[in-house]
Each structure stands twice: as C-alpha cells, then as structure tokens.
C-alpha angles and dihedrals in degrees: 000000000000098000121217117354140162090239089065096053134135117194119213122190116233132157112237090322112195103175139029138181136184123218142133099266099171100039092242096129095254131101118250128198122230115192126193105222111203107187143346090182087298128063090215100086143114124271114216138244114193113199119221129211102186094264134102092242092046096099109075139136089257089063098049132113127195128214119191112250134167111231091321112208102175143004140199135193129212139125098262097175098040095233091133092257121104118240127214124218125190122196103224117213105185144340090217097264105049142014105210093085137124127281115214132242107191114201119228120223143170086271093046131237126337128192088236100050099079141117117228111227116194111236138160112226092327112211101174146012135203132188117207139143093238099175099036097240095129092259124107120231129211123230120188125192110216126200108185143012116218091196095059097026089228140121087215092100126140123235118245127233112190109201114220127214142153086288092057127229123326137178097254103041088079135120120212122210120199112242142145119234095326121195122181130015134206139164135238137160135030128333091247093064110016113184129196133210095270087062105247128131118243109217123225119256103181095165128108138144142184140189123251089197134053114285097193114066145100125291132307090045118172110205121192113206124204117210108221097181115154112273088213090074124081096227117202095190148343131220127190127199111195094194094241096086095270122111135182138195096204115119096234109009136181118223133190119218110208101176131058115252144103112271132196112210124212129196116196123191127189121205125170088354092301118122123214127177140190123195127192107199122220090007098143122045116187120184134189092238137027120285106260094180100057113125090003126143122259135198135184143201091236140346131218100156129027130338117295085243088075088063089064103035099103089246122119089190090071130060146185121218136189132197119274095262117126108244096042112143145180118199139184124221108218097191094223139038112268137180099242117198104162133037131193117211128182112184137169138197127193116188142130093218116092100181096070132085118210108212124198128181128213107217136187134205143174098205105024091250112067109057134194126194115238100166140020120207128193133196125190109161125102095243100010118177112175134175123192140164108225119204111201120229087233130005117271123223104221145158094179136034132187147179106229119196099220098172117005102160093224089306123128115258099236121192120183097178138354123182137165127211124197146104137264122223106193127165133205117254121202114183112197096152135037109294136179126209116205122219112292148081120298131182119196135180090205130009117192132171114191140145092059089293123154122221108206118203102204117202128190112239095187096058097028091237124141145177118279116193127189113189134170094205131018126192125179114185123209106281095022119101145171121231130194121221123184113340098001119209145260115240138183118198137181120216100009120196116180138180113302092020099292097169128187097348132106104306119206135050103153118117134188141165093011092302134091147181143231139171142183117245124206133210124328 
C-alpha cells in the first residue's frame, strides 16, 4: 500500500465549501459526502451531496444532488425524527442582505431529500451546528453557534440549543448560552455535563412528554399525557401546567379541556431540589366545533418551500411558503359546504424591515371563484410567528377557504397551519316527480332520482349564477335523469350510481337549455 497520493485523487466541485460530512444518506450501504457550499459570488446557492457507490470512481458530478442553502457555514447529519432515515442540517449564514435568517433541516425519506421537505430553524448568522443527544433521552438536539445579531447590531449574541423530543423541535423549547461571535462547536465529556468548544457547560434537560390521545379536537377534549422523563434521574416530584389554569402533580395525568383555545403545556420535574421544565407551545388546540378541514386537499398560487399540504397538516413544525408577490395564496378544499365558525391560523414573517406591515386576508368561497373576506391578519415583527384561534362574528357558509397575501412587501407568505372548524347540516333529497332546483348551494347526505322523474338544475343566465350541489351519495335509477338548464352547476358526490350501473365514475353527461351538469363520483 502506498497510502495517500496525488496520483489517487478524485476532484469534486464545490463553491467555497467550509464543512463536509460522510454518512450513508440513502441507506444503500455506501458512504455519501455532504458539502456546505458557502458562496459562488452569491450566498443563494445549492450545497451538494455526492452519492457514493463503494468504488473510487463512484463520486462524480453525474451522481450529485443539490439542496438550496443561504451562505451555509456548517452542516450536521442525524436521524432527528427517528424514522430510520438520516436528516441533514445546514447552518445558514446570510441571504446576501440580512443574517437573521432560518437555517435548514432537510428531512430524509425513502425517496431521498427534496428542496421542499424541510424545517425552518431561526438562527442569527449561524457559523456552526452540532447534533447530539445531550440529555440522553434518545432524541438528538441541535446546537447552533451564532456570530452576529442584525437586530441589536452586536456580536454579543447567544448560541441556541434546540431541545428535541417526540413532539419535535419548536421555537420555545430552546436554551441560550451567552457568547461573543462564536464559530465552530464540538462535544466532549460525559452526558451529564457536556461541554462545547467555546467552554460553556450545557445543562441537562431530561424531561419530555407526549400525548397518547388526539390533541386537536372540539370541546370537551380529554388529553392523556405520557411522562417520558429520563429514568436515570431520581425524581422527587412532577408538576403539570395544562395552560388553561389547571395543574396536576400526577406522573402521567389525563386532563379535560372544556373551553376553546390554544394551550401550551409545561412539565416540571424536581430532582435533588433542582427544578427543570419543558414546555411545548400550542400543543393542544380545542375548538367549539369539529375540524372540517382535517385531511382535506390544499392548493397554492406558488410554492418556494414545501407542499401546500404542510399548511393544513395540524403541525406547527411544518410550513408552506410562497414567493413574496402580492396576491399569493394557499387554499383548502373542504369538499362540501360547511357552516364555519372558527378558524386557526399559524402565520410567519421573516424580514429585516421593521417599518412595514404584512397583510393577509382569510377569504371564503362556495365555488372557488368568488371570494369574500372574513378576517384580516397583520404581522409587523422582524421574525413574527403567530398562532391564533379566530372566532368569526357569524358563521360563514363555505366550501373553500384561503389565506390571501394582500400586501407582503416582498416577504414570503408563510403559513404554518390553517384549519377550519364548523358543522354541516345536510338533508336527504329523494326525487320521485319532476323537480326544479333554483340557483343556490345545496348539501345533501343522499340524492336519488327515481320513478322516471327529472331533476332540473335551473341556472340564471342573466346573473351568471348556477346550482352547486355537494352530496355524499348519488343514485340515479333507470328512467330518472338530471337535466341542466341555463348555467348548470358544479357538483361533487360520494358514492355515485347512475343508469346502467355506472358506479364511482363521473356521473352526469346530460345537458339541456344551454346548461349542463357534472359531478365527481366516489367509491363504489
């Protein structure tokens, strides 16, 4: 063996790369290389993953993937959500105009990394990042070193330690360590008193909890909490604060929330006379009516971060973002017409300009075309991230709801979560003789046409209004039919059964009077 030699060299293109790690990022048994690219004249560039195949010639530009970063100065790799796939974190330094920006945690998966599947982690001119299970609870924490704070104009900026747990990372379960212009970070020593390269002790926080029952629902909501405090600690006592004025000293209590609201939950543990606590903000959401948007489809005007589904997934740890163009929107399709009386909105803003106000409207529609504003939301902070439960003065009858960026000042429209709560009051319609439906919106549990009857949907050609029908089940027996008249309608059905046994397909096809109708059937 001749050891290392310039004759046995593979050159890999990077751009001002400052940090590199080797790990099997795709679970194929071969090491891959992740480079943090800092600048190519611009801080807005991709950092690189070179995929290995176990051979010397495996690393090449043809086997390379890029992930967007902003002046990346460091990176680290770990399975932060314990799903069996390694995740990749980049410590972002600057976007070219400001330094108080987000660093990126890209989630690994069976299909690899994508530019949209990532968590935004607030940092201030991040220089380094470390992954380590600092409290020995089985979950990897994230420690960022930070050099400079744009807001204060000072290098006297603390480093940030994001504590991990089964609930994931959040913006309040964070420890800050005083420092001055920190760069790199490393660990040494035992888990009971980890130290980093800037010489400060990282305190243990061996507390964690999760819920074995749903934490988003209508009142009354019973939530069972599981205490996951480290068994390595001799605990003297525990105290829970459920956020609604109620407390408990049980180890793993069940608490019933009786009033609508958004509640942060705190678990405090005392060991050897020393109290420690962990808080998960916005952990319990209690509404006055059932969630009518759960699992529904979402769409957006544009996407620069994550799928619009991540704006409606009941997780504040994920988010969707558009570009900074006024008129950007994300909307949810409820699939039926509901009487909505409460809305939940989680919205963020990331800017270095304090003199502007970002305005977003919550709008409702029955047809997805004509919109009315039901709430106006404003954000003014540098990096505002607000969550609120909005009770509407009067219920809104809507089949579509959207967040519409009216005035964004060039900032992204960022939505962490958007939910609707309400009720549906459908009826069953059995048509056995000729019947006319006037223009309007109708919601049925079951719609049937039989006995050679004709159901006529009468639109108004003068006003351009039609008939909109939402139905869970539609059955048209032989001899019965639906006829459109005028503008027709747009309908969405569930289990559709048409003449001749057409099951679960598009039901409709008849036309009349210059109108028409159509509907979407469901499963057979």
